[in-house]
C-alpha positions in Angstrom: 0.0 0.1 0.1 2.8 2.2 0.6 4.4 1.9 -3.0 1.1 2.4 -4.1 0.2 5.9 -2.3 4.0 6.7 -4.0 3.4 5.9 -7.2 0.0 8.0 -7.2 1.8 11.1 -5.5 4.4 11.1 -8.6 1.6 10.5 -11.3 -0.5 13.3 -9.9 3.2 15.5 -9.8 3.6 14.5 -13.9 0.0 15.1 -14.6 0.2 18.7 -12.5 3.7 19.3 -14.2 2.4 18.8 -17.2 -0.8 20.8 -17.1 1.5 24.0 -15.8 5.1 23.9 -17.6 4.3 21.4 -21.1 0.8 21.9 -22.4 1.1 26.0 -22.2 4.0 26.0 -24.3 2.3 23.0 -26.2 -0.5 25.5 -27.1 1.5 28.0 -28.3 3.9 26.3 -30.5 1.5 24.6 -32.5 -0.4 27.8 -33.0 2.6 30.1 -33.8 4.7 30.2 -36.9 8.3 29.0 -36.4 11.1 31.9 -36.1 13.0 32.4 -38.9 17.0 32.0 -38.9 18.5 35.2 -36.9 20.7 37.6 -38.2 23.9 39.5 -36.8 23.5 37.2 -33.9 24.9 39.3 -30.9 27.2 38.0 -28.2 26.9 39.9 -24.7 29.4 40.2 -21.7 27.2 38.7 -18.8 28.1 41.1 -15.8 31.1 42.8 -17.7 31.9 39.1 -19.4 34.5 37.0 -17.5 38.0 37.9 -16.4 41.1 36.0 -15.9 43.9 36.1 -13.0 47.5 35.4 -13.7 47.1 31.8 -12.9 44.6 31.4 -15.6 41.2 31.2 -13.6 38.3 32.8 -14.7 36.6 35.1 -12.3 32.9 35.9 -13.1 29.9 38.6 -11.8 32.8 41.1 -11.0 31.0 43.8 -12.9 34.6 45.0 -12.9 36.9 47.6 -14.9 39.3 44.7 -15.9 36.6 42.6 -17.0 35.1 45.8 -19.2 38.4 46.6 -20.5 39.5 42.6 -21.3 36.1 41.9 -23.1 36.6 44.9 -25.0 39.5 44.1 -26.3 38.2 40.4 -27.7 35.7 42.9 -29.8 32.9 43.1 -27.2 30.7 45.6 -27.9 27.6 44.8 -25.8 27.7 44.6 -21.9 25.1 43.6 -19.2 26.0 45.1 -15.8 24.3 44.1 -12.4 24.0 47.7 -10.2 22.7 47.5 -6.5 22.3 50.3 -4.1 25.6 51.3 -1.4 24.5 52.0 2.3 24.6 55.1 1.5 22.1 55.1 -1.2 24.5 55.4 -4.4 24.8 52.7 -7.3 27.3 50.2 -7.8 28.2 47.6 -9.7 26.9 44.2 -7.8 25.4 41.2 -8.8 24.3 40.7 -5.1 26.0 41.4 -1.9 24.7 38.8 0.1 26.8 36.3 -2.5 29.7 34.0 -2.8 30.8 36.5 -6.0 32.5 38.8 -3.2 34.7 35.4 -1.9 38.3 37.4 -1.1 37.0 40.6 -1.4 37.9 42.3 1.6 41.4 40.9 0.9 40.6 37.2 2.8 38.1 38.4 4.8 34.6 37.1 5.1 32.1 38.0 2.0 30.5 41.2 2.3 26.6 40.0 3.9 25.2 43.6 3.5 25.1 46.6 1.3 29.2 48.8 1.7 29.1 52.4 1.3 30.3 53.8 -1.4 33.9 54.7 0.1 34.3 51.3 1.0 33.3 49.7 -2.0 36.0 52.1 -3.4 38.3 51.5 -0.9 38.5 47.6 -1.5 39.5 45.3 -4.5 36.5 42.4 -5.5 38.2 38.9 -5.4 41.1 40.6 -4.5 41.8 41.6 -7.6 39.1 43.8 -9.3 38.2 47.3 -9.4 34.9 48.0 -8.9 32.5 50.3 -11.2 29.7 53.4 -9.7 27.3 53.5 -12.6 29.0 57.6 -13.0 32.1 55.2 -13.9 30.0 53.7 -16.4 28.9 56.2 -17.9 32.3 58.0 -17.9 32.9 54.4 -20.2 30.6 55.2 -22.6 31.9 58.5 -22.9 34.7 57.5 -23.9 33.9 53.9 -25.8 31.0 55.3 -28.4 30.7 52.4 -30.0 29.9 50.3 -26.4 25.5 49.4 -25.8 25.5 48.7 -22.1 22.5 46.6 -20.6 21.2 47.7 -17.2 20.3 44.9 -14.7 19.3 44.6 -10.9 18.2 42.4 -8.5 17.4 45.2 -6.2 13.4 45.3 -5.1 12.6 49.0 -5.2 12.4 49.4 -9.3 11.2 52.8 -8.9 13.8 54.0 -6.4 16.6 51.9 -8.9 15.6 54.0 -12.4 14.3 57.4 -10.8 18.3 57.3 -9.6 19.3 56.2 -12.9 17.0 59.0 -14.6 18.6 62.0 -12.9 22.6 60.5 -13.6 21.6 60.0 -17.2 20.3 63.7 -17.2 23.5 65.0 -16.9 25.1 63.2 -19.6 25.1 63.5 -24.0 22.0 62.2 -25.1 24.2 59.7 -27.5 25.0 57.9 -23.9 21.1 57.6 -22.9 20.8 56.1 -26.4 23.2 53.3 -25.8 21.6 52.7 -22.4 19.0 49.1 -22.2 16.9 48.8 -19.7 16.2 45.5 -18.6 12.8 45.1 -17.8 11.0 42.1 -15.7 7.2 43.2 -16.0 5.1 45.1 -18.2 4.7 47.4 -15.1 8.3 48.4 -15.2 7.9 49.1 -18.5 4.9 51.3 -17.7 6.8 53.0 -14.8 9.5 53.6 -17.1 7.4 55.4 -20.0 5.8 57.7 -17.8 9.3 58.2 -15.8 10.9 59.2 -19.5 8.0 60.5 -21.0 9.6 63.7 -22.0 13.1 61.6 -23.3 12.4 57.9 -23.4 14.8 55.2 -23.4 15.0 53.7 -27.2 15.2 50.1 -26.5 14.1 47.6 -23.8 15.0 44.5 -23.4 12.3 42.1 -21.5 13.5 39.6 -18.9 11.1 36.2 -18.9 12.4 34.9 -15.8 9.2 35.8 -13.9 6.8 34.7 -16.5 8.1 31.0 -17.5 6.2 29.0 -17.7 3.0 30.3 -15.7 2.0 33.2 -17.6 3.3 31.7 -21.4 0.1 34.0 -22.8 0.9 37.5 -21.7 4.0 37.7 -23.0 2.7 37.7 -26.8 1.1 40.9 -25.5 5.2 42.1 -26.4 4.6 42.4 -29.6 2.5 45.3 -29.1 5.1 47.5 -27.2 7.3 48.9 -30.2 10.1 49.5 -27.5 10.2 46.1 -26.2 12.5 45.1 -29.2 13.9 42.2 -27.1 13.4 39.4 -24.6 16.2 37.3 -22.3 15.7 33.8 -21.6 17.2 31.9 -19.7 19.2 28.5 -21.4 17.5 25.7 -19.1 14.1 26.9 -19.4 14.5 27.9 -23.4 12.3 24.9 -24.3 9.3 26.1 -22.8 9.7 30.0 -24.0 7.9 29.3 -27.4 10.2 31.7 -28.9 7.8 31.4 -31.7 5.6 33.4 -30.3 7.6 36.9 -30.3 6.9 38.4 -33.8 9.8 41.1 -34.9 11.6 40.5 -31.6 14.8 39.6 -30.9 15.7 36.9 -28.4 18.6 36.5 -26.2 19.2 33.6 -24.1 21.6 33.4 -20.6 23.8 30.6 -21.3 26.6 32.0 -18.9 29.7 29.8 -19.6 27.7 26.3 -20.8 27.0 27.8 -24.5 30.1 27.1 -26.6 28.4 26.2 -30.0 27.5 29.2 -30.7 27.3 29.2 -34.0 24.4 26.5 -33.7 22.6 29.3 -32.3 21.3 31.8 -35.2 20.0 28.8 -36.4 17.3 28.1 -34.2 16.1 32.1 -34.1 18.6 33.0 -31.4 19.9 36.3 -32.0 22.3 36.5 -28.9 23.7 35.1 -25.8 25.0 36.4 -22.5 28.0 34.9 -21.9 31.0 34.9 -19.5 33.5 32.7 -21.3 33.7 35.2 -24.6 37.4 34.1 -25.5 35.7 30.9 -25.6 32.6 31.6 -27.5 34.8 33.1 -30.1 37.1 30.0 -30.9 
């Protein structure tokens, strides 16, 4: 009896999984036209891309100056950078404060468990090696590297506070800088907020991260086709089969593959327009 109950539970779980994950994806796939092969495939440096120390070890998620310069030298022109608030309310290049990515960031001391102040952040080498970037540093780089586009990412919950501060900082720079900044949004509410915030001088492009929509709200994603300025979506390679890319018309599709996708030459044939990568050198060899 014990094994029969276990089998019943497993069958119920399988049915629920199919209804939630597989059936919606299958319905959308059946009623959508195939995506054409992609043109102008783009490699995006994830968190400014991986950077190597003297021993040849690659460091990821640094969002650092060295990572930017290294991957720019490899030919990368599109960078994704994570920003977070310091304890004093400034924005710096951080994936998450409470994470393994800061191991050794204070020259051998414990990882950061809470946000640092701006002064503290600027006084340390990330991972003991790398130079951290503030949001203003990034804007300075964009003024010097006029062919660079930056995708802004954040894990901050207060999205409105985050982009209000960004708006104030960008307003002090040339229009040519703002035109190369692409906010990565996570909901239609984010899009509406930014549209109102930047009503007089809107961003030219947005990229919609599908993370929060797959698989539970797949049908809602078809709305993306109605928004003129949402001209790209991003999705994890792990859930790519559930995303049904055929549903997106005139929208570029980028996948988060990090270090795992070395066969980038196959992706354009599947209708993938670009990839977020850590190991840029590996992707081009």
